[in-house]
C-alpha positions as CSV (number, residue, x, y, z in Angstrom):
1,M,93.6,80.9,88.0
2,E,93.5,84.1,85.9
3,D,96.8,85.8,85.1
4,L,97.3,88.9,87.2
5,A,96.6,91.6,84.7
6,Q,97.2,95.3,85.7
7,D,100.5,97.0,86.5
8,V,100.1,99.3,89.4
9,E,103.2,99.2,91.6
10,T,105.8,101.8,90.8
11,S,108.7,103.1,92.7
12,S,110.9,106.3,92.5
13,R,114.1,105.8,94.4
14,H,117.3,107.5,93.6
15,L,121.0,106.7,92.7
16,V,123.3,107.6,95.6
17,M,127.0,108.2,95.0
18,Q,129.4,108.2,97.8
19,S,133.1,109.0,97.6
20,Q,135.9,109.5,100.2
21,N,137.4,112.1,98.1
22,P,135.1,115.2,97.5
23,D,137.5,117.0,95.2
24,A,137.7,113.8,92.9
25,L,133.9,113.7,93.0
26,V,133.7,117.3,91.7
27,N,135.9,116.6,88.9
28,T,134.2,113.3,88.1
29,T,130.8,114.9,88.2
30,Y,131.9,117.6,85.5
31,L,133.2,114.8,83.2
32,F,130.1,112.8,83.9
33,K,127.9,115.6,82.8
34,E,129.9,116.3,79.7
35,G,129.9,112.7,78.7
36,L,126.2,112.3,79.3
37,A,125.5,115.3,77.0
38,L,127.7,113.9,74.3
39,A,126.0,110.4,74.5
40,N,122.6,112.0,74.3
41,H,123.6,114.0,71.3
42,L,124.6,110.8,69.6
43,D,121.3,109.3,70.4
44,R,119.5,112.3,68.9
45,Q,121.4,111.7,65.7
46,Q,120.1,108.1,65.5
47,A,116.5,109.2,66.0
48,S,115.8,109.5,62.2
49,S,115.7,105.7,62.1
50,G,113.0,105.5,64.9
51,D,113.1,106.4,68.5
52,G,114.3,103.0,69.6
53,L,111.8,102.9,72.4
54,I,109.9,99.9,73.5
55,H,106.3,100.8,74.5
56,P,105.0,97.6,76.2
57,T,101.2,97.3,75.9
58,S,99.4,96.9,79.2
59,E,97.1,94.0,79.4
60,D,93.4,95.0,79.4
61,L,91.2,93.8,82.3
62,E,88.3,91.6,81.3
63,D,84.8,92.5,82.4
64,F,84.0,91.5,85.9
65,T,82.2,88.2,86.5
66,A,82.7,88.6,90.2
67,I,86.1,89.7,91.4
68,Q,89.4,90.2,89.7
69,P,92.8,89.1,91.1
70,P,94.9,91.9,92.7
71,P,97.4,93.7,90.5
72,T,100.8,92.0,90.0
73,L,104.0,93.4,91.6
74,K,106.3,95.1,89.1
75,M,109.9,95.7,89.2
76,P,110.5,99.4,89.6
77,L,111.7,101.4,86.7
78,S,114.4,103.1,88.7
79,S,117.3,101.3,90.3
80,T,117.0,100.7,94.0
81,T,120.5,99.9,95.2
82,T,123.2,102.2,96.4
83,Y,126.1,103.0,94.0
84,V,129.4,103.2,95.8
85,Q,132.2,105.1,93.9
86,T,135.6,103.4,94.0
87,E,139.2,104.5,93.0
88,S,138.9,102.3,89.9
89,D,135.9,104.0,88.5
90,Q,136.3,105.7,85.3
91,S,134.1,108.7,84.2
92,W,132.6,106.9,81.2
93,T,131.5,104.0,83.5
94,Q,129.4,106.5,85.4
95,V,128.0,108.0,82.2
96,W,126.8,104.6,81.0
97,L,125.4,103.8,84.4
98,Q,123.4,107.0,84.6
99,R,122.2,106.7,81.0
100,G,121.0,103.2,81.7
101,L,118.9,104.5,84.6
102,I,117.5,107.2,82.5
103,K,116.6,104.8,79.6
104,L,114.8,102.6,82.1
105,K,112.5,105.4,83.1
106,Q,112.0,106.2,79.4
107,Q,111.1,102.6,79.0
108,N,113.8,102.2,76.5
109,F,114.8,98.8,77.7
110,E,117.1,97.6,74.9
111,G,119.0,101.0,75.3
112,A,119.2,100.5,79.1
113,M,120.6,96.9,78.6
114,D,123.2,98.2,76.3
115,N,124.4,100.8,78.8
116,F,124.5,98.5,81.8
117,K,126.4,95.9,79.7
118,R,129.0,98.6,78.9
119,V,129.3,99.3,82.6
120,L,129.8,95.6,83.4
121,Q,132.5,95.4,80.7
122,R,134.6,97.7,83.0
123,E,133.1,97.0,86.4
124,K,132.0,93.4,86.7
125,Q,131.2,93.7,90.4
126,S,128.8,96.7,89.9
127,V,125.6,95.7,91.7
128,E,123.9,98.8,90.5
129,A,124.5,97.8,86.8
130,L,123.4,94.2,87.4
131,N,120.2,95.2,89.0
132,G,119.4,97.7,86.2
133,L,120.2,95.1,83.8
134,S,117.7,92.6,85.4
135,I,115.0,95.2,85.4
136,A,115.4,95.9,81.6
137,Q,115.6,92.1,81.0
138,Y,112.4,91.7,83.1
139,Y,110.5,94.2,81.1
140,L,111.6,92.4,78.0
141,A,110.2,89.2,79.4
142,Q,113.7,87.7,79.5
143,Y,113.0,86.2,82.9
144,Q,115.8,83.6,82.9
145,D,118.5,86.2,82.0
146,A,116.9,88.6,84.7
147,A,117.2,85.9,87.4
148,T,120.8,85.2,86.4
149,S,121.7,89.0,86.7
150,L,120.1,89.2,90.0
151,R,121.8,86.0,91.3
152,Q,125.2,87.6,90.3
153,A,124.3,90.7,92.1
154,I,123.2,88.7,95.3
155,E,126.5,87.0,95.3
156,I,128.3,90.2,95.6
157,R,125.8,92.0,98.0
158,P,123.8,89.2,99.8
159,T,122.3,91.5,102.4
160,Q,120.4,93.9,99.8
161,S,116.7,93.1,100.3
162,T,115.8,94.9,97.2
163,L,117.6,92.3,95.0
164,F,115.7,89.4,96.7
165,C,112.4,91.4,96.1
166,N,113.1,91.9,92.5
167,L,114.2,88.2,92.2
168,G,110.8,87.4,93.7
169,A,109.0,89.4,90.9
170,V,111.0,87.6,88.3
171,F,110.1,84.3,89.6
172,Y,106.5,85.5,89.9
173,R,106.3,86.5,86.3
174,S,107.9,83.2,85.2
175,Q,105.2,81.4,87.2
176,D,107.8,79.8,89.7
177,F,105.5,80.7,92.7
178,I,107.5,78.5,95.2
179,G,110.7,80.4,94.2
180,A,108.9,83.7,94.4
181,V,107.6,83.1,98.0
182,A,111.2,82.0,99.1
183,A,112.7,85.2,97.5
184,F,110.2,87.5,99.1
185,Q,110.6,85.9,102.4
186,K,114.3,86.4,102.3
187,A,113.7,90.0,101.3
188,A,111.3,90.4,104.4
189,R,113.9,88.9,106.6
190,L,116.5,91.3,105.4
191,D,114.1,94.3,105.6
192,P,111.0,93.5,107.9
193,R,109.5,96.8,106.8
194,D,109.4,96.2,103.1
195,V,105.7,96.4,102.3
196,L,106.2,95.1,98.7
197,A,108.0,92.0,99.9
198,Y,104.9,91.0,101.9
199,Y,102.5,92.0,99.0
200,G,104.6,90.0,96.6
201,M,104.5,87.0,99.0
202,G,100.8,87.3,99.3
203,L,100.2,87.3,95.5
204,S,102.5,84.2,95.2
205,L,100.7,82.4,97.9
206,I,97.4,82.9,96.2
207,H,98.6,81.0,93.2
208,Q,99.5,78.1,95.6
209,Q,96.0,78.4,97.1
210,D,97.7,78.8,100.4
211,Y,95.1,81.4,101.5
212,Q,95.8,81.5,105.2
213,R,99.3,82.4,104.7
214,A,98.3,84.9,102.0
215,I,96.0,86.6,104.4
216,A,98.9,86.8,106.9
217,A,101.2,88.3,104.3
218,F,98.6,91.0,103.2
219,Q,97.8,91.8,106.8
220,R,101.4,92.4,107.6
221,A,101.8,94.7,104.6
222,I,98.8,96.6,105.8
223,A,100.2,96.9,109.3
224,L,103.3,98.4,107.8
225,N,101.4,100.7,105.6
226,D,97.7,101.3,106.1
227,H,97.3,103.2,102.9
228,H,98.5,100.3,100.7
229,A,95.2,99.8,98.7
230,N,96.6,96.8,96.7
231,S,97.2,94.8,99.8
232,Y,93.5,95.6,101.0
233,Y,92.3,94.4,97.7
234,G,94.4,91.3,97.8
235,L,93.1,90.5,101.2
236,G,89.5,90.9,99.9
237,Y,90.3,88.7,97.0
238,V,91.4,85.9,99.3
239,H,88.4,86.3,101.5
240,F,86.2,86.0,98.4
241,Q,88.0,82.8,97.4
242,M,87.4,81.3,100.8
243,G,83.8,82.1,100.6
244,E,83.9,84.9,103.3
245,L,81.9,87.6,101.5
246,P,81.4,90.1,104.4
247,A,85.2,90.1,105.1
248,A,85.8,90.4,101.3
249,I,83.4,93.3,100.9
250,A,84.9,95.1,103.9
251,A,88.5,94.7,102.6
252,I,87.8,95.8,99.1
253,G,85.8,98.7,100.4
254,K,89.0,99.8,102.2
255,A,90.9,99.5,99.1
256,K,88.4,101.7,97.2
257,Q,88.8,104.3,100.1
258,R,92.5,104.5,99.6
259,N,92.6,104.3,95.9
260,P,89.6,105.5,93.8
261,E,90.8,103.3,90.9
262,Y,89.1,100.4,92.9
263,A,85.7,102.0,92.9
264,K,84.5,100.2,89.9
265,R,85.7,96.8,91.1
266,Y,84.0,97.4,94.4
267,E,80.7,98.5,92.9
268,T,80.6,95.4,90.5
269,F,81.6,93.1,93.3
270,L,79.0,94.4,95.6
271,K,76.4,94.0,93.0
272,H,77.5,90.5,92.4
273,C,77.2,89.7,96.1
274,L,73.8,91.3,96.3
275,E,72.6,89.2,93.3
276,Q,73.8,86.0,94.9
277,D,72.2,86.8,98.2
278,G,68.8,87.4,96.3
279,K,69.2,83.9,94.7
280,A,69.7,82.3,98.0
């Protein structure tokens, strides 16, 4: 089966800081801003040797022959766990954590890794840093390391659905589709309203040619979010693989209605179906 080629899924969730001591948080925030400014100044001094950014090239889609696979599920470029401030926190730990999150969004994955590792040197139990580290490792194709980071985070916070969803994405990219399905299922059990867990499950089941379960997964994602175009397209792709062309056309048409980027795929696929019907 063709490798899933286009990166569509993104997410923008935010770091949440909680403290039982508001006055301490105010002081920490001031130190945090000052430290971040200093660290960014040091970064600018190093810019003369190159920006240090990693700009991953997106894989180009091949010309249609009939229908292309649905887009892969990507780990978000922002962290999705909740950071809880503790009495043992030090201001610089928060600086490195925030800088790591910023560098993820800048796609400076090497820089993000460096900052998250600095956090973990002081706070080995930081789920936020472990999750951020796994995201950077994922985008650098260090899938085994990313899985290790996520497993460590899961040991600390085993009820965090996002961690299992990210682990599923790592397994998927490393072509461990059985492991991916299991991870996405766990994420869905922890958060039954996580659309991406069902979408990732559907993608992984396609690679196992378990089309009936893939349909059920995509339909569940659509039931949770009727505007999720990728799930409609995934549903259409499965129907096509099963030889159910009318259902495939209908589903891909709904994907096009919800996301104009699917217009070309729909038109090409519809043309293919008409040509096949003419040959019959």
